[in-house]
ZABA-820192 format. One record per atom (N, C-alpha, C, O): x, y, z. Coordinates in steps of 0.1 Angstrom, whole numbers, plus 5000, padded with zeros to 4 digits. Layout:
# ZABA-820192
XYZ/...
***
This chain:
# ZABA-820192
514170495865/514470435854/513870295850/514270255839/513170245856/512470095859/511370115852/510970025844/510470255854/509570195848/509570315836/508470335829/510370385833/510270405818/511370285810/511470285797/511970215817/512370055810/510570025809/509970065799/510169985817/508569925815/508069995809/507869925798/507470125806/506570165797/507170165781/506670195770/508670105782/509270085767/508670005762/507870015752/508869905768/508769775768/506869735767/506469655759/506269785771/504869775768/504269905756/503169915751/505169955755/504670065736/505269955728/504569965717/506169855727/506569785718/505669635717/505169595706/505469585729/504669495726/502969565719/502469495710/502369675723/501369715720/501269745705/500369715698/502569805700/502469825687/502269715683/501069665683/503169655678/503569515674/502069395677/501969285672/501269465683/500069375682/498969475675/497969425670/499269625673/498769665662/499069635650/498269605641/500169635648/500469655632/499769465628/499169395619/500269455638/499669285630/497469255632/496969165626/496769345642/495469325640/495269375623/494569285619/495469435614/494869475601/495169355594/494469345584/496369245596/496169115586/495169035593/494468955587/495169045603/493568955610/492268965606/491468875604/492169075606/490969125602/490869125586/489869195581/491369085579/491369125565/491468965561/491568955549/491468855568/491268735566/490268725563/489568795570/489568645555/488468585552/487868485565/488368385569/486568535568/486568405581/486268315572/485968345561/486268175577/486668005573/487867915577/488967945582/487467805574/488767705581/489167615562/488367595553/490467595561/490267475549/491667445557/492567505562/491067295556/491967125562/491667075547/490667065539/493467035546/493766935538/494166835543/495066855551/493866705540/493966615543/494566505531/493966495521/495966415534/496666405544/497266555542/497166615532/497766605552/498866705557/500166645552/500766755551/501166545548/502066555546/501666405536/501566295542/501566405524/500966345512/502566275500/503566345495/502266165499/503166095486/502466135473/501266175470/503366125467/502866135451/502365975450/502865875454/500966025440/499665865437/498865915443/497765905438/498765995460/497966015468/496866085466/497066215465/495666035464/494766135468/494466235481/494266205492/494466365476/494366475486/492566565488/491966625479/492266535500/491066595501/491166725509/491566725520/490766855503/490566975505/488966975511/487966915508/489267055519/487567125523/487667245533/488467255542/486867295531/486367435536/484967505538/483967495531/485167575550/483467635555/483867815546/483167915548/484967815540/484968005540/484368035526/484368145521/483667895519/482767975509/481468015515/480768045506/480868015529/479768035535/478867915530/479067795529/477667995526/476467915522/476467875508/475467825504/477667905499/477867905483/478067685484/478667605492/477167665470/477567525470/478767495459/478867375456/479367575454/480367595442/481467645446/481367745453/482567585444/483567655438/484867585435/484767465436/486067625432/487067605424/488167635434/488267725443/489167495428/490467515435/491267475426/490767425416/492667495427/493767445420/495067395429/495067435440/495767335427/496967275432/498167295419/498267255407/499167395428/500367395422/500967235414/501467225403/500767165422/501267005416/500566915409/500866805404/498966995411/498266825410/497466915399/496866845390/497167085397/495967115384/495067195397/495267235408/494067175386/492567225394/491667125397/491667015393/490767165406/489767065409/488267175410/488167295407/487267085416/486467115421/485967115436/486067015443/485667225440/484567195455/483367185452/482667255443/482967075462/481267055458/481067045474/481967035483/479367045474/478867015489/479166905494/478966815487/479866875509/480366775517/478766725519/477666735514/479666625533/478666545541/478266675553/477966625564/478266765552/478066845561/477566975558/478267015548/476567075563/475967215555/477067265556/477867215564/477467365550/478467485548/479867395548/480967425552/479467285541/481267235539/481367255526/480267265520/482467255520/482767215507/483767115504/484467095514/484067045495/484866925496/485666925483/484966935472/486966905482/487366925469/488466785467/489366765475/488366695455/489866655454/490466605441/489866595431/491966585444/492266535432/493766465437/494066485449/494666395428/495466285427/496966375427/497166475419/497966315438/498866405434/499766335419/499666205419/500466395407/500866325402/501866165409/501766135421/502566105402/503866015403/504866065405/505666025414/505266205395/506366275394/506366405407/507366475408/505666415412/505766525422/506566555428/506666465437/507566645431/508566685442/508066695452/506866705454/509366685461/509366685472/509166795476/509266885468/508866835487/508566965492/507067065494/506067005492/507167185496/505467225497/504567225484/505267275475/503267205479/502067255472/501467355480/501567375492/500967405473/500367555474/498667515469/498467495457/498067515474/496467495470/495467645475/495367685487/494767695463/494167835461/492867785461/492467705452/492167815470/490667795463/489767945464/489968035472/488567915452/488168045453/486468035452/486067945445/485568135459/484368075457/483768215456/484368315459/482668215450/481668355449/481468415456/480368375459/481668535466/481668635448/483168635445/483568625434/484268655460/485368765459/485668645469/485368705479/485968555473/486468475492/487868385476/487768335465/488968435487/490068305483/490768295490/491468395493/490968215494/491768095502/492768045501/492467955494/494168025503/495367975502/496067925516/496267975527/496367765510/496967665521/498467595514/498567545502/499067595521/500267445521/500167365526/499767385538/500467235520/500867125528/502267075522/502967145514/502566985526/503866855522/503366775511/502366725507/504766775508/504766625497/505966535502/507166565502/505366405506/507166345506/507766275497/506866205492/508466265492/508966185482/509166025486/509465965496/508965975474/509365805479/510465735473/510565745461/511365665478/512265635476/512565575465/511565505463/513165565457/513565475443/514465385448/515465415455/514065245443/515065155449/515465115464/514965145475/516265055460/516264985474/517565095485/518565145480/517265115496/517765185503/519565105512/519765005519/520265205506/521865125516/521465145521/520665245521/521465025536/521365105548/522664955559/522564835556/523164975564/524164905573/525564855570/526364915563/525664745575/526364675568/526764545560/527464515570/526964445552/527064325545/527064345532/527064465528/527164255523/527764225510/527064315503/527664385494/525664325507/524264385492/524264495491/523664555482/525364565502/525664735500/526564765490/526664885485/527164655485/528564685476/528064635468/528064715458/527364525464/527564385453/527164465439/527764435429/526264565438/526564645424/527664705421/527764725409/528564765429/529464865425/531164755414/531964785406/530564615422/531964585416/533064605422/534064605414/533164625436/534364655443/535664545440/536764555435/534964445447/535664295444/535864235455/536364125458/535364355463/535464275482/534364155483/533264125477/535264095494/534463935494/533163965504/533464035514/531563905500/530463925511/531363905526/531263995535/532163775529/532763715538/533563835546/533763835558/533963945538/535564075545/535264095559/535864045568/533964205559/533664255575/533464095587/534064095598/532864015582/533263935593/534463905596/535063925607/535063865585/536763865591/537863935597/538863905604/537064065591/537964185600/537564185617/538264205627/535964165615/535864145633/535864005636/535363975647/536363915630/536463765636/538063765640/538463695649/539063865631/540063905635/540864005645/542064015649/539264095646/539664165657/539564105671/540264115681/538464025667/538363945682/539363855687/539263815698/540163825681/541363675681/542563815682/543563785688/542463885679/543964015685/543764065700/544464105709/542364035699/542364095716/541963955726/541963965738/541563865720/541763755730/543363755735/543663755746/544163755722/545763725722/546463805731/547563785736/545463965734/546764065738/545764055757/546364085767/544764005757/544563945771/544963865777/544863885789/545563745772/546263605773/547663715778/548163755789/547763715772/549163785772/549363875788/550263855796/548463955788/548664055799/548663975813/549264005823/547663865809/547563785823/548563715828/548863685839/548963685817/550263605818/551663675824/552563625831/551463795819/553163875824/552463895839/553063845849/551063955841/550463975856/550663865867/550963875879/550563765859/550963675868/552663625871/553063585882/553363645863/554463625866/555263745878/556163735886/554563845875/555564005884/554263965898/554564045907/553463915900/552863905910/553363795922/553263775934/554063725911/554763615924/556263555923/556763485932/
***
């Protein structure tokens, strides 16, 4: 029984490897790099690839930024392209497609991180509610904390007095 179970497991693993092999063979040889891997709007993004082999020119297209050219880089066999993300680019992923003659095409994605607009509300304080016109004093939280501390001190003093009276 144990041998039958092991045989089934081995068959499943081998079939998974066999099914994934055609997709690995179909991918063209070459490396595509996007720098930075997480770019903010307004940032210049550099794409480099070795997928074009000995070609000295290629084209690229970013969904967020549009078309750009791939030109020879500082190393042999490397093509480099640059584009600038628009300031209104939405956060998420951007897909870049590279094309080289005769029929080489590579696709890569990278992250676009948004920038916060204006100030970020964080923590307590009068500035967090200043624009809302809530009518609360900037010192309301401090007064509340001070009142709580005073109440705690009164309770503690009273318990000590009661404990001293009962022990003697």
